[in-house]
C-alpha positions in Angstrom: -14.8 45.6 10.4 -15.8 48.9 9.1 -13.1 51.2 10.9 -10.8 51.7 8.1 -7.7 51.2 10.4 -8.9 47.5 11.5 -9.3 46.7 7.8 -6.1 47.9 7.1 -4.4 45.8 10.2 -6.8 43.0 8.5 -4.9 43.4 5.3 -1.4 43.6 6.7 -2.3 40.7 8.6 -2.6 38.6 5.4 0.0 40.1 3.7 2.2 38.9 6.4 0.8 35.4 6.4 1.2 35.1 2.5 5.0 36.0 2.9 5.6 33.6 6.1 3.3 30.7 5.8 2.1 30.3 1.9 -0.4 31.7 -0.6 -4.0 31.9 1.6 -6.9 33.8 1.2 -9.4 35.4 4.1 -12.5 36.5 4.7 -14.0 38.3 8.1 -16.0 35.9 10.2 -18.5 37.8 12.7 -17.3 39.7 15.7 -13.8 41.7 16.6 -10.9 40.9 14.3 -7.8 39.9 15.9 -4.5 39.2 13.4 -0.9 38.6 14.6 1.5 36.6 13.6 5.2 35.8 15.0 8.0 34.0 13.6 10.6 31.9 14.6 13.6 29.8 12.7 15.3 27.9 15.5 17.7 26.1 12.8 16.4 23.5 10.9 12.6 24.7 12.7 10.9 26.9 10.2 7.6 28.0 12.6 5.0 30.9 13.5 2.7 31.6 15.9 -1.0 32.8 14.9 -3.2 34.8 17.3 -6.2 35.1 15.7 -10.0 36.0 15.8 -13.1 36.6 14.2 -11.6 35.4 10.4 -11.4 32.4 8.2 -8.4 31.8 6.6 -8.3 29.5 3.4 -6.3 28.0 0.7 -7.7 27.0 -2.3 -6.9 25.6 -5.9 -5.5 28.7 -7.4 -2.8 29.8 -3.7 -2.0 26.5 -3.7 -0.6 27.4 -8.1 0.5 30.4 -7.1 2.8 29.1 -3.9 5.0 26.8 -2.7 3.4 23.3 -1.8 6.6 21.1 -0.6 5.2 21.4 2.8 3.4 20.1 5.7 1.4 22.3 8.5 1.8 20.3 11.6 -0.5 22.7 13.9 -0.3 23.3 17.9 -2.8 24.7 19.5 -1.3 26.3 22.5 -5.1 28.5 23.7 -8.4 28.6 22.3 -10.2 26.9 19.9 -10.2 26.7 15.9 -11.3 24.8 13.5 -9.7 23.0 10.7 -11.0 21.3 7.2 -9.4 19.4 4.8 -10.5 16.0 2.0 -14.3 17.0 3.5 -13.1 15.9 7.1 -13.5 18.7 9.7 -11.5 18.8 13.1 -12.2 21.3 16.2 -8.5 21.9 17.5 -9.0 22.7 21.8 -5.7 23.8 23.6 -2.6 20.8 23.6 -4.3 19.0 20.6 -2.0 18.8 17.5 -3.5 18.3 13.8 -1.6 18.0 10.1 -2.1 20.2 7.2 -0.8 19.4 3.2 -0.1 22.5 1.8 -0.5 20.8 -1.6 -4.7 20.4 -1.3 -7.1 23.2 -0.5 -8.0 23.7 3.5 -9.9 26.3 5.8 -9.3 27.5 9.1 -12.1 28.9 11.5 -11.1 31.2 14.2 -14.3 32.0 16.2 -12.9 33.9 18.7 -9.1 34.7 20.1 -7.0 31.4 19.5 -3.4 31.2 19.2 -1.6 28.3 17.6 1.8 27.3 16.1 2.5 26.4 12.9 5.2 24.2 12.2 6.4 23.7 8.3 7.9 20.1 7.7 9.0 19.3 4.4 7.1 17.1 2.6 10.9 14.6 2.2 10.4 13.9 5.7 6.8 12.9 6.3 7.0 10.9 2.9 10.0 9.0 4.0 8.9 8.7 7.7 5.3 7.3 6.9 6.8 5.2 3.6 4.3 6.9 1.3 1.3 5.7 2.7 -1.8 7.5 2.9 -1.4 10.6 5.5 -4.7 11.9 7.7 -5.0 15.5 7.3 -7.3 17.3 9.5 -7.4 15.1 12.0 -7.7 15.9 15.4 -4.7 14.3 17.7 -5.7 14.5 21.6 -4.0 16.4 23.7 -4.2 12.7 26.1 -2.3 11.4 23.5 1.4 10.6 25.4 2.9 11.2 22.0 1.0 15.1 21.2 1.9 15.4 25.2 5.7 14.4 24.4 5.6 16.6 20.7 4.6 19.9 22.4 7.1 19.7 25.1 9.9 18.4 22.4 8.2 21.5 20.3 8.6 23.9 23.1 12.2 23.2 24.8 13.5 23.1 21.0 12.4 26.5 20.3 13.7 27.6 23.8 17.3 26.3 23.1 19.3 28.7 21.5 22.3 26.3 21.4 20.8 24.1 19.3 22.4 23.0 16.1 21.4 22.7 12.7 21.9 18.7 13.1 20.4 19.1 16.6 16.8 21.0 15.4 16.8 18.7 12.4 16.6 15.6 14.3 14.4 17.4 17.1 11.5 17.7 13.6 12.1 13.9 12.4 11.5 13.1 16.7 8.4 14.9 16.2 7.2 13.6 12.6 8.4 10.0 14.0 5.9 10.4 17.3 3.1 11.8 15.7 3.2 9.1 12.8 0.7 6.3 14.2 -1.2 8.7 14.5 -1.5 10.9 11.0 -1.3 7.5 9.1 -4.2 6.0 8.1 -4.3 1.7 8.2 -6.5 -0.3 7.8 -6.3 -4.1 10.1 -5.0 -5.4 7.2 -3.8 -3.6 4.3 -4.5 -4.5 0.4 -2.3 -6.6 -1.7 -0.9 -4.0 -3.5 0.2 -1.7 -0.5 1.9 -4.6 1.1 3.3 -5.4 -2.9 4.4 -1.5 -2.8 5.9 -2.2 1.2 7.4 -5.2 -0.1 9.5 -2.9 -2.9 10.3 -0.1 -1.1 12.2 -2.7 1.5 13.5 -4.4 -1.4 15.2 -1.2 -2.5 16.6 -0.3 0.9 17.8 -3.7 1.1 19.8 -3.2 -2.1 20.6 0.5 -2.2 24.4 0.4 -2.5 24.4 -2.0 -5.7 25.1 -1.1 -9.1 22.3 -3.4 -10.3 19.3 -1.6 -8.5 17.9 -0.9 -11.2 13.9 -0.9 -12.4 14.2 -4.3 -14.4 16.1 -6.3 -11.7 13.8 -4.7 -8.8 10.9 -5.6 -11.0 12.3 -9.7 -11.4 13.1 -9.8 -8.3 9.2 -8.7 -7.1 7.6 -10.8 -9.7 6.4 -8.6 -11.8 6.7 -7.0 -15.1 8.5 -3.7 -15.7 5.5 -2.0 -16.6 3.1 -2.9 -13.2 6.1 -1.7 -11.2 6.2 2.0 -12.8 2.4 1.9 -12.6 2.5 1.0 -9.1 4.9 4.1 -8.0 3.1 6.3 -10.8 -0.5 5.4 -8.4 1.6 7.1 -5.7 2.7 10.1 -7.7 6.2 8.9 -7.8 9.1 7.6 -10.9 10.6 4.6 -9.7 14.7 6.1 -10.6 14.1 9.5 -9.0 12.8 7.7 -6.4 16.2 6.0 -6.0 18.3 9.0 -6.5 16.2 10.7 -3.4 16.3 7.6 -1.1 20.4 7.5 -2.1 20.5 11.7 -1.5 18.7 11.3 1.7 21.3 8.2 2.6 24.3 10.2 1.5 23.3 13.2 3.2 22.6 11.3 6.9 26.4 10.2 6.0 27.6 13.8 5.3 26.0 15.1 9.0 28.7 12.6 10.7 31.3 13.0 8.0 35.1 14.4 9.7 36.1 17.5 7.8 38.9 15.3 5.5 36.1 12.6 4.6 36.0 13.1 0.8 33.0 14.2 -1.0 33.2 12.2 -3.9 33.8 8.9 -2.2 30.8 9.3 0.0 28.8 10.1 -3.1 30.3 7.2 -5.1 29.6 4.4 -2.1 26.1 5.2 -2.1 25.6 4.4 -6.8 26.6 8.2 -7.9 29.6 7.1 -10.0 30.2 11.3 -11.4 31.1 13.7 -8.3 29.5 16.4 -10.7 26.3 14.3 -11.4 26.0 13.9 -7.2 27.1 17.8 -6.4 24.2 19.2 -9.1 21.5 16.1 -7.8 22.1 17.1 -3.8 21.8 20.5 -4.8 18.8 20.1 -6.0 17.4 17.8 -3.2 18.3 20.0 -0.2 19.5 23.5 -2.0 22.8 23.8 -1.0 26.0 21.5 -2.2 27.3 18.4 -0.3 30.4 20.5 1.0 28.3 23.3 2.6 25.9 21.1 3.7 28.6 19.5 5.9 30.1 22.7 7.0 25.8 23.9 8.2 26.1 20.0 10.5 29.4 20.7 11.5 
């Protein structure tokens, strides 16, 4: 990239990437540099179409530290090919393939020749809830030959092309795509280890009693046949805190109710039914989780 105008184009493209997709760095590869970025916000679908060639885009611990890691990137390959690396795993995407990249861990993308792909931002909470906090395999090529991959591509394209899609419908489309791809993203052994089975049983116990006032770590530990300390350690191994998980799970269920609630249904009553006795606490916790108050969330979904 000896040409000054080409160098300027390269820097502008990288600045766009950092503004839209999160913090990245890049280095040129052999051949002609190609760099274009189109952004699109179809309600709850936040995505960008990247056209690139002759460049390596990467994300180190430094970029992660200075950026937002609350996302996963679901990469839909539209044209050409791309090579992606994360967690000592390398995948080559060809037209029609899909992969998943965790924004919280270093990654690298190589575009040797002209390539075009869509990067769909998926909030971490959706991946975690859909996958039940089990291990998620990133930089794993999901082949275009898989029916679920074909359906996901179709669902994405139709959602992008539908201007009448509501916030609720676009959020449902996003969750549907994750649900379709979940079996391929999740790395599961034929027989789950005992600790993993126990953890999944605890999550099911929490869901079964999520509206109960008795749902506290001490009660969960007793019902699960373990000490409170062991329960805390089990959740800590997953990067979780028991009380925080319960609160977030209740908030997620409150959000589901709010999406279908009528305007005359009292917000305090909805919060109370899911374990939030104090409306102020409910409103504050909800805004911390979703970025808006319960009332504003309901308005947007209407």
